[in-house]
VMD Tcl script that draws the C-alpha trace (Angstrom):
set ca {
  {-131.07 -4.40 -61.25}
  {-131.63 -0.86 -62.65}
  {-130.03 0.39 -65.80}
  {-127.77 2.72 -63.84}
  {-126.64 -0.14 -61.57}
  {-125.91 -2.27 -64.63}
  {-123.84 0.48 -66.20}
  {-121.83 0.91 -62.96}
  {-121.21 -2.90 -62.68}
  {-120.12 -2.93 -66.30}
  {-117.58 -0.12 -65.73}
  {-116.18 -1.91 -62.72}
  {-115.92 -5.19 -64.52}
  {-114.15 -3.52 -67.49}
  {-111.78 -1.86 -65.08}
  {-110.81 -5.09 -63.46}
  {-110.39 -6.72 -66.85}
  {-107.96 -4.02 -67.89}
  {-106.03 -4.48 -64.65}
  {-105.83 -8.20 -65.22}
  {-104.64 -7.65 -68.75}
  {-101.81 -5.44 -67.52}
  {-100.75 -7.89 -64.81}
  {-97.56 -9.90 -65.48}
  {-97.83 -13.35 -66.98}
  {-98.35 -15.97 -64.25}
  {-95.52 -18.12 -65.52}
  {-93.14 -15.17 -65.48}
  {-94.01 -14.41 -61.88}
  {-93.59 -18.12 -60.89}
  {-90.23 -18.24 -62.61}
  {-89.13 -15.04 -60.95}
  {-90.11 -16.38 -57.57}
  {-88.32 -19.65 -58.24}
  {-85.08 -17.78 -58.99}
  {-85.56 -15.68 -55.92}
  {-86.04 -18.86 -53.91}
  {-82.51 -19.98 -54.73}
  {-80.99 -16.65 -53.57}
  {-82.97 -15.63 -50.58}
  {-83.98 -17.01 -47.18}
  {-87.50 -18.38 -46.66}
  {-88.61 -15.17 -44.87}
  {-87.55 -13.11 -47.76}
  {-89.45 -15.32 -50.17}
  {-92.60 -14.97 -48.09}
  {-92.14 -11.17 -48.03}
  {-91.91 -11.15 -51.86}
  {-95.00 -13.20 -52.35}
  {-96.92 -11.04 -49.75}
  {-95.81 -7.91 -51.56}
  {-97.00 -9.18 -54.91}
  {-100.43 -10.12 -53.49}
  {-100.74 -6.71 -51.76}
  {-99.81 -4.91 -54.98}
  {-102.38 -6.89 -56.96}
  {-105.11 -6.36 -54.40}
  {-104.27 -2.63 -54.19}
  {-104.54 -2.33 -57.93}
  {-107.93 -3.99 -57.96}
  {-109.13 -1.77 -55.20}
  {-107.86 1.40 -56.88}
  {-109.34 0.37 -60.17}
  {-112.63 -0.32 -58.53}
  {-112.67 3.09 -56.67}
  {-112.11 4.91 -59.96}
  {-115.58 3.81 -61.13}
  {-117.38 3.94 -57.78}
  {-117.17 7.48 -56.61}
  {-120.02 8.61 -54.34}
  {-121.32 10.90 -57.09}
  {-121.76 8.08 -59.58}
  {-122.97 5.08 -57.56}
  {-126.77 4.70 -57.65}
  {-128.37 4.07 -54.28}
  {-131.58 4.67 -52.44}
  {-132.15 8.41 -52.60}
  {-128.98 8.97 -54.61}
  {-129.94 8.53 -58.33}
  {-127.40 8.96 -61.17}
  {-128.36 10.91 -64.25}
  {-126.74 9.56 -67.40}
  {-126.48 12.53 -69.79}
  {-124.75 15.93 -69.87}
  {-124.83 18.67 -72.51}
  {-121.51 20.01 -73.68}
  {-122.95 23.32 -74.78}
  {-125.48 25.78 -73.40}
  {-126.16 29.42 -74.34}
  {-124.34 31.93 -72.13}
  {-125.83 32.85 -68.87}
  {-127.57 29.62 -68.05}
  {-126.95 27.89 -64.68}
  {-128.02 24.48 -63.54}
  {-130.73 24.72 -60.73}
  {-132.55 21.42 -60.75}
  {-131.74 17.65 -60.88}
  {-134.21 14.83 -60.40}
  {-134.01 11.07 -60.81}
  {-135.25 7.88 -59.25}
  {-135.17 4.06 -59.33}
  {-136.05 1.83 -62.22}
  {-137.52 3.56 -65.21}
  {-138.02 6.91 -63.34}
  {-137.36 9.92 -65.63}
  {-134.02 11.82 -65.33}
  {-134.35 15.55 -65.43}
  {-131.84 18.41 -65.46}
  {-132.81 22.13 -65.76}
  {-130.81 25.31 -66.44}
  {-132.17 28.84 -66.07}
  {-131.16 32.31 -67.20}
  {-133.84 34.61 -65.71}
  {-137.22 33.44 -67.09}
  {-135.55 31.37 -69.90}
  {-135.26 27.70 -69.27}
  {-133.49 24.66 -70.85}
  {-134.49 21.12 -69.75}
  {-132.75 17.93 -70.65}
  {-134.70 14.77 -69.83}
  {-134.03 11.08 -70.30}
  {-136.72 8.37 -70.38}
  {-136.54 4.58 -70.57}
  {-138.09 2.83 -73.61}
  {-139.15 0.09 -71.04}
  {-141.69 2.70 -69.82}
  {-144.87 2.13 -71.85}
  {-145.35 5.83 -72.26}
  {-142.04 6.05 -74.19}
  {-141.86 2.59 -75.75}
  {-143.31 3.74 -79.06}
  {-141.28 6.92 -79.46}
  {-139.39 5.65 -82.52}
  {-142.72 5.10 -84.34}
  {-144.00 8.57 -83.35}
  {-140.85 10.16 -84.64}
  {-141.16 8.27 -87.92}
  {-144.77 9.41 -88.38}
  {-143.98 13.12 -88.20}
  {-142.85 15.17 -91.17}
  {-140.91 17.74 -89.17}
  {-137.73 15.64 -88.64}
  {-134.06 16.46 -88.10}
  {-130.91 14.42 -87.31}
  {-129.20 14.32 -83.90}
  {-126.04 12.30 -83.69}
  {-127.05 10.63 -86.92}
  {-130.50 9.49 -85.56}
  {-133.80 10.80 -86.71}
  {-135.37 13.29 -84.18}
  {-138.61 15.21 -84.08}
  {-139.41 18.85 -83.29}
  {-142.69 19.73 -81.62}
  {-144.15 22.89 -80.03}
  {-141.92 25.18 -82.17}
  {-143.05 28.75 -81.59}
  {-139.82 30.65 -82.27}
  {-138.98 31.15 -78.62}
  {-139.95 27.64 -77.47}
  {-139.29 24.17 -78.91}
  {-139.12 20.57 -77.89}
  {-136.68 18.18 -79.57}
  {-137.02 14.41 -79.06}
  {-134.57 11.66 -80.09}
  {-133.37 8.19 -79.16}
  {-129.85 8.19 -77.66}
  {-129.85 4.45 -78.16}
  {-132.40 1.56 -78.19}
  {-133.09 2.02 -74.46}
  {-133.18 5.79 -73.85}
  {-135.36 8.58 -75.26}
  {-133.94 12.05 -74.72}
  {-135.68 15.44 -74.90}
  {-134.28 19.00 -75.05}
  {-136.89 21.59 -74.15}
  {-136.04 25.24 -74.69}
  {-138.33 28.06 -73.52}
  {-137.91 31.87 -73.56}
  {-135.02 31.78 -75.96}
  {-134.90 33.29 -79.46}
  {-134.47 30.80 -82.29}
  {-135.37 28.09 -79.82}
  {-135.36 25.30 -82.44}
  {-131.80 25.92 -83.46}
  {-130.68 26.23 -79.78}
  {-132.45 23.01 -78.91}
  {-130.72 21.24 -81.75}
  {-127.33 22.52 -80.78}
  {-127.88 21.46 -77.18}
  {-128.96 18.05 -78.37}
  {-125.99 17.58 -80.53}
  {-123.59 18.34 -77.70}
  {-125.09 15.76 -75.28}
  {-122.89 12.92 -74.20}
  {-123.35 9.95 -71.87}
  {-121.53 11.67 -69.01}
  {-123.16 10.73 -65.73}
  {-123.82 13.13 -62.75}
  {-125.15 12.35 -59.34}
  {-128.00 13.65 -57.28}
  {-127.15 13.70 -53.55}
  {-129.50 15.61 -51.38}
  {-129.68 15.92 -47.64}
  {-132.22 13.19 -46.88}
  {-133.21 9.72 -47.89}
  {-136.25 7.68 -47.11}
  {-136.03 5.17 -44.25}
  {-138.57 2.47 -43.82}
  {-141.75 3.45 -45.61}
  {-145.34 2.54 -44.58}
  {-146.72 -0.56 -46.33}
  {-147.69 0.06 -49.98}
  {-145.42 3.10 -50.43}
  {-142.22 2.83 -52.58}
  {-139.57 5.48 -53.43}
  {-140.27 7.26 -56.65}
  {-137.93 10.17 -57.10}
  {-135.34 12.48 -55.60}
  {-134.97 16.06 -56.64}
  {-132.55 18.85 -55.60}
  {-133.21 22.44 -56.54}
  {-131.93 25.97 -55.80}
  {-130.20 28.94 -57.39}
  {-127.12 28.10 -55.27}
  {-126.12 26.14 -52.19}
  {-127.54 28.81 -49.84}
  {-131.17 28.19 -50.90}
  {-130.90 24.51 -51.77}
  {-133.59 22.05 -50.96}
  {-134.15 18.29 -51.41}
  {-137.42 16.65 -52.20}
  {-138.25 12.96 -52.11}
  {-141.48 11.38 -53.35}
  {-142.93 7.94 -52.65}
  {-146.25 6.48 -53.85}
  {-148.32 3.38 -54.07}
  {-148.94 2.07 -57.59}
  {-151.26 4.53 -59.33}
  {-151.72 6.54 -56.13}
  {-150.88 10.13 -55.12}
  {-147.38 10.91 -53.94}
  {-146.12 11.50 -50.40}
  {-143.48 14.27 -50.44}
  {-140.60 14.77 -47.96}
  {-138.80 18.15 -48.21}
  {-135.84 19.67 -46.38}
  {-135.39 23.36 -46.98}
  {-134.47 26.58 -45.15}
  {-137.93 28.11 -45.41}
  {-140.67 27.53 -42.82}
  {-143.67 25.77 -44.26}
  {-146.01 28.00 -42.31}
  {-147.48 26.30 -39.27}
  {-149.90 28.94 -37.93}
  {-152.99 27.13 -36.67}
  {-151.24 23.78 -36.76}
  {-151.78 21.08 -34.14}
  {-148.66 20.44 -31.94}
  {-147.52 16.82 -32.30}
  {-144.35 14.74 -31.62}
  {-142.17 14.28 -34.69}
  {-138.71 12.71 -34.66}
  {-138.81 12.65 -30.84}
  {-139.41 16.41 -30.54}
  {-141.81 19.18 -31.19}
  {-143.65 19.12 -34.53}
  {-146.79 20.24 -36.18}
  {-149.76 18.73 -38.10}
  {-151.87 20.66 -40.57}
  {-155.06 18.90 -41.59}
  {-155.97 19.02 -45.29}
  {-157.77 22.14 -46.37}
  {-158.48 21.49 -49.96}
  {-155.06 20.00 -50.33}
  {-152.65 17.53 -48.75}
  {-152.20 17.00 -45.07}
  {-148.72 18.16 -43.79}
  {-146.39 17.22 -40.94}
  {-143.52 19.55 -40.15}
  {-140.60 19.63 -37.75}
  {-137.57 21.98 -37.19}
  {-134.39 20.06 -37.48}
  {-131.36 20.55 -35.27}
  {-129.65 22.33 -38.14}
  {-132.42 24.98 -38.18}
  {-133.81 23.79 -41.42}
  {-137.31 22.45 -41.82}
  {-138.54 18.95 -42.64}
  {-142.03 18.72 -44.14}
  {-143.90 15.56 -45.16}
  {-147.13 15.97 -47.05}
  {-149.63 13.84 -48.91}
  {-153.15 12.44 -48.99}
  {-152.44 9.92 -46.22}
  {-153.38 9.62 -42.57}
  {-151.53 11.67 -39.97}
  {-149.87 8.57 -38.47}
  {-148.38 7.54 -41.82}
  {-146.99 10.96 -42.48}
  {-145.41 11.07 -39.08}
  {-143.98 7.54 -39.67}
  {-142.36 8.78 -42.88}
  {-140.93 11.87 -41.15}
  {-139.56 9.78 -38.29}
  {-137.94 7.38 -40.75}
  {-136.10 9.74 -43.08}
  {-132.37 9.72 -42.81}
  {-130.47 12.94 -42.92}
  {-127.23 13.15 -44.96}
  {-124.67 15.38 -43.30}
  {-122.78 15.96 -46.56}
  {-125.21 16.72 -49.40}
  {-123.71 17.75 -52.66}
  {-125.14 21.19 -53.56}
  {-121.95 22.50 -55.21}
  {-123.27 22.30 -58.73}
  {-126.34 24.49 -58.01}
  {-126.00 27.83 -59.83}
  {-123.06 26.67 -61.96}
  {-122.84 26.24 -65.75}
  {-121.46 22.70 -65.48}
}
mol new
graphics top color blue
foreach p $ca { graphics top sphere $p radius 0.5 }
foreach p [lrange $ca 0 end-1] q [lrange $ca 1 end] { graphics top cylinder $p $q radius 0.2 }
display resetview
């Protein structure tokens, strides 16, 4: 079970516990039904019991739904990012979200022209980040974020990287670039961060992958819904990634070999100093491309297997939230 799944299960369990705590005492319900039994016909008694059961079940269902909205339930190709800043400088809009299964990094980016602010979350179960507390303790340039010691690196005046532990299981970084007094901005952004989750729901998910490949990440990017795109990556352990992208722009198929992809016309571009590429025009008019250092047949299999989501969530692109 991933951390996000565990958090969601905990929220649901706590919701059900609260519903149970608010439920009437079992003895009181039994006594009330006994009194009603003396006054009503059998059919009426059954109706009362049925109504009580329906009300309890409905309450449980509603309580469960409160914590299982589509935007906050982790699933294949729909990661949940666990942190949100409460403050950003004026003019910045969110244009990128990325996450994945297990210990995959969580990344959110805001832009204002060439200036950029990136909030990332990493798992301390990842060996690359497991010793972060020791690295922070070894540096002299330290500050406090939410009462925890943090470190500042790469401070150039207009760029800075602030790193801190949100808890024993998560390392957070706030990277600021192209902003005056970047260190102070990074600290203010970090101090405003809370454990408020957001979802990543693009317009495609991996289907069955060729042997050896496993889902690694899902990313959504764009300045707004009109130019939104979704990118998935999968990889073998230690191997190069295979990328599947849906976007409005043509990948450029001049000189490509015609092939069959998803039961229709498609294209294959052999590697020319880079990855091989398979492309197909979707019924929506958008383009699906799958690329990677893999044989043509495997890239076609990935393209054939991807599942299109008819209702991606691109509403947040280009907003300040």
